[in-house]
Structure formats: structure tokens, C-alpha cells
N, C-alpha and C positions, 0 to 999 in steps of 0.2 A: 841860593841855601841846601842844606841836605834835606831830602824830604823826610817827612814825621814820621816815625817810625812805632807803626798802629800791630795791635790784636787784635782778631776778626771775633766777637764771641753770636751766633749765629742758629739757626734753625732752616737754612734751605729746604722750601720757600723758593717761590717765587722770586718774593722782593730782594730777599736775601739775596740770589742770584744776580738782581742788577744790581746789588751794590756793592757785592763784588768783585763784580766788572766792573765796574769804577772805581774798586781804591786798585783794585791790579794795573787798572791802565790808569790811573792819573802817575807822574811824575811826583807829585807833589806826596807821596805816603807811599811805604815803605812797608809790605806787609811781611811781618816775623812768624806769626803761628795764625792758623785759625782751626776754632775751636765752636764742639760745638754740640747741642741740646734740645729733649724734647721740645715740641714746640707746636710746629706751622704743621709737620709728621710725626710720627714717630724717631726713635734717635737711630736704629735704621738705614734710614731715609734718609734724614740729614747730614745723619757723616755719608754715605754714599752719595749722595749728592753735589755734599762740599768736597768730596773727592774726585770726582766727573769734573766738576766745574775748575780742580784747578791744574787737571789734563786739559780738559779742552782748553782754556785759554793759555797755558804756559806759564806757570810757577811750579814747575814740582823740585823744586827744591823748600817750600813752605811746608811745615807740619802741619797736619791735618788730625789732630789732637778730638775724644769723646769724650764729654761729661757723665751729665747728671741726663738721668733715662723720663723724667719725672718729678713733680715739684717735689719739695720738702716735706709738708703734710698732706696734704691734698692728692683727689683724683687725676690722672692725667688728661686732659683737655687737650686737641689738637681742632686745627684747622684747613683739615683736607677736601672738607666741603668747599673748600675757596680754591685752595692750592692743589685740587688733585691724588687722585689713591700714593701717590709717590713724590708729591712735591713739588716738582714743576712745571706743574701743566700741563700744556703738551708739548713742551722739548722731549725732544731724545738723546741726549746723549750719549757716546760710547762708555760702555764700560768700562771705571777706573783700574790699571794695570798695579798701580803701584801701591804701596798699603800704610795703611793710617799708622798715627805714630803710638809712642808704649805709652802709656799710662794715661789722666785723667786729667780733663782738659784743668779745675780747678788749683794742681801740682804745677803743669805748667804755666800759668795764668802766672805764680807765687813766684817761678821761679824764672823766667822770663822778666820780669820785674824788678826783681831781686838784685838780679848780674846786671841791671841797668838803671841804677835808682834816678827819677826825675828824667829819664830818657825819653819811655815807652806809655802812649794813648794807650788806651784800653776800649775799647765799643764793641756796646752789644746790641745788637737788632735783634734777639728773641729773647725768653725768658730768664730770669735773673736769676737760676738756679744758681750755675756754676760759678758767678762774681757773689753769692753769698754762701758758698762752700769756699771761697779760695779766702774770704774776709772773715769763714770763722773758725778758721785755719790757721789764717798770719794776719790778725788784724791791719800790723805794718803797712800792709798792699796802700793806705791810703794817701801813705807819704810817699813811697815808691812810685806811684805813677803820676805821670806827667798832667794826665791830663783822667777826666771820664764821664765818657758822653751814650745816653744810648736812646732809641728811639723805642720810646713809649710814651705811654700815661698821655692826658688828655685836659685840661682845666678847661671844660663846657662837659664836652659827652664823650660816650665812650662807644666800638663795635661787639664787645662781645656781650656789652649787657649794657641799656641807656647809660651807666654811666663809670661803665671800664672801659678800658686801652686792653686787647689780645695777650699782651707783654705783659702786661703788668699783673691782669686777671689770671693767669695760666698759674703766677705761685705769687701769692699777695706776700704769705710770708717774706719769702725771699727778696721782694721787690723794699717790704720796708726795713728788711737789714741793711740792704743796700740805702736807701735815703738815709740814714740814724746812722750809717758807717763813719762822719764825721768828714767827711770829703764833698768837695761840690759839685754832685750831679747836674749835664748838662743832658735839658731834657727835651730832646724832640720829639714833641707828640704830634698827636694828631691833627693840633690844630695847624701847625705847620704844613705836614706831608697830604692833610687830604686837598693844598695848593694845586700837590702836584699831580695834576694829570698828563696821563700818557693820553693826547686829541689825536685828530688824526693828521695832521702836518707832521707832527713826531715819531708818531708811528709809519710815513710814509719815509722818512729818514733811517730810521733803522732796518727796510726792505730794502737800500743801500748800501750795507754792508757784510755782503758776501756773508760769508756761513755763520759768524756772528749774529746779524741781523735774522739769516733762514731759521739757522738750527736753534737758537736759543731768546731772541730777545722778542723776536714778533712771535712765536707760542708760545711763551709765557708770558705778553703783555695783553694778548689778545684772546688767553683765556679768564683774564680775569675777566673780562663784562663786553660786551660792548664800545666801540671807538667812533665818534664822532665827529666834526669839525669842535664840537664844541664840546665834550667831553669826553672822557677817558677813564681808567682804574687808576688810585692812587698807585706812584711807586714811594713805598712810604719807607724801606730801610734806606735807600739812595739820599735819602735826604740827611741821614746823619755821617753818613756816608761826607756827602760834598760841604757839607757845614765844618767838617776837618780839611778840608781843601783851602776853603774861602771861608773862614765864620763872617764874613759878611754878606753873606747871601742870606744870611736868617738872623731876625731880630729876638735878642733876648733878654728877657727883665727875671732882676734877682728874685725870689720868694721861698718860701719854708714849705716846702711839704711833705703830706705826708701821705700815708698810704692804709687803707683803711681795711681790715682785715675782716670785723665780724658782721660788715654791715647786712640785713636778710638782705638788702636792696643794693646793695653800696659795695661788696668786696672788691676789692681791686682798685678803686678809686685813687687817683689818684688827687687830694683833696692840698689846692696848691690855696695860697693867700702872700696876695702879694702885697699888703699891708702891714709890712715886716715891723714898724715900730722901734724898739731900741733891739730886736732881734734879727740875730747874725742868720744870709739865707742859707737853704743847704741845696740850693742849688737856682743854675741859669734855665730861666724857661722859656725853650720859643715862643713865640707870638704869631708870626709872617715871615714870608718868602719872597726873594724877590724872581719869582719861575720866571721872566725871560732869559734873566743872567743865569739861573740854576739847567735850566734846559739848553743856554748852551755852551753852557762847561761838559753838562752832561754826552752831550751829541758831541760833543768834537772829540773825548774819551772816546766814548764808546767806537768812532771813527777811526781812530789812533788802532783802539784795538784790534777791530773786522781787518783792519787792512793788513797787519799783523797773522791773522790767522787764515787770509785767502776767503 
């Protein structure tokens, strides 16, 4: 089968770096572009990190296009306390030498989907500001996208607040636009990604992967937090990419998802109703992950990437 063409909208970010590595290394995917948004760290850092990753991993022909620095209506938030000041934790990749692409991420998304309707999958693993801006400018991208998946949200509990996951809470108004746009959002949220823990045996395999392991994977994962035989940090964004590679890894259920924008304590909550009645679902919500198969896939791909880098 021909590889699935994708655009990755992201805010690198440790877990974004792990996700981009997976997408680049998988023969099932072909990255047409990487668009960046302010989120885990400020836009200058997320874009710079995407540029460094492009050269370190080895896909120099893929454009990196910056987008929105902050939310549509709210003050900027970030997660530098989790990802480090510059976003990639303990990783220190060489400075990029190739330039950033011209234009705005939203326009790149529109034009790429328009040029190949029904052929390109859009995956967003950061705040949804760029996607909302693209929808506001050109609502027809709903019909042009082959598929739309996100890492974001939760139907149980949050990580930005008790109710809200970070990517949604960073721009709830954008998320509301995205979920109300008329397409089916595949929501791979915390309920799935918190199952994908980089425990000791996972990190031990990463250590065998040459420069990829030593310079990127291990410093990123270990920066997140303590790794033991049974516990480790969740590699959130990689779950959305793994789903695109092999959808059977994730159990999804149809639901109606609405984004809370006004709640004093619940702003950014993805209010998820699996009891549809006579309503049409607007989302496929991830509920569980086949963890052993997930890590088999991810580490096999990382191994291939590592051998390519040396």
C-alpha cells in the first residue's frame, strides 16, 4: 500500500519530537509538511525545534511552516515546566541550517488539502489554533481532509486542570470550532496516552539506538520524570501517530464531544457523551491502547531511524 500522506500540526515539545520521529521513520506514512503552533513552549522555540528535528532525523525536503503564536482569544500558556525552557528537555540537537517555509500554517494546510482532496490526513498534536484558523478561512477543508486526528482531550480527567487536557485548554475556543466543524474528529486523548508509559525496559532499548537514542530519545524521556521497571512518563503525542500507522492499536468509540469554553473550573474540558440516542457522532474517542503492540511498533521504527542516523 502507498504510504498515508500526512500534515503534522505540532508544538515541539518532548512528546512531539517522539511523535515526529515515529512519523518520519514509519514506511506507512509520508510527511507532506510540519506546521507549528505556540503551545508547550513559545512559537519561536516550537518552530526552531521542528527545524532541528527535520535535519537531525533527515527529511530536509519537508517544509516547516510556522503558524499562530497563541490562542484565538486568550493569553498564552505554555508547559515549559514540563518540557524545559526550549522545549526538548535534555536533548541538545544541532542548530538548523535550512530555512523555515514561507507563509502561515493555516494557509499551508488549506492549500495542501485543496490540492489533493481526499488524499491527505491532518493530525494535530498541539493546541488547535492553526486548525481553527484554517477552518474559519476555508470551511471546505472538512471535506478535503482524508481524516483528522488529534492528540488532545479526555473523557475522564485532565492534566492542565482537573477537567482539561493541555492542548484543548490552551485554546478552548479554537477546539470548539474544530469539534463543531462538521467532520469526525478522532480524539486520542489522555485516556489512551496515559497508558503509553516509557518504563525501564523501553528506555533500555532506546539506549541501544546510537545517536538517536543518546542525543534525542533518552534525554527527552528521562527529562519528563522518573523511570522504573513499572513506571515512566507517558509519550502522549506518539499515540496519535501510532494510531495513523495502525488503527487497530487503539479502541475508539463514537461520541458527541463538546468543548467547554465558559466554565470557571472546567474551561477546556472535552465533554464526551457516548450515549448518542438519535444524534450523529462528531468524534471517535480513544478508550484503550494495546500497549505491548504499541511499543513493539514504536521501538521497531525508532530502531530503523537510529540505524539510518548512525
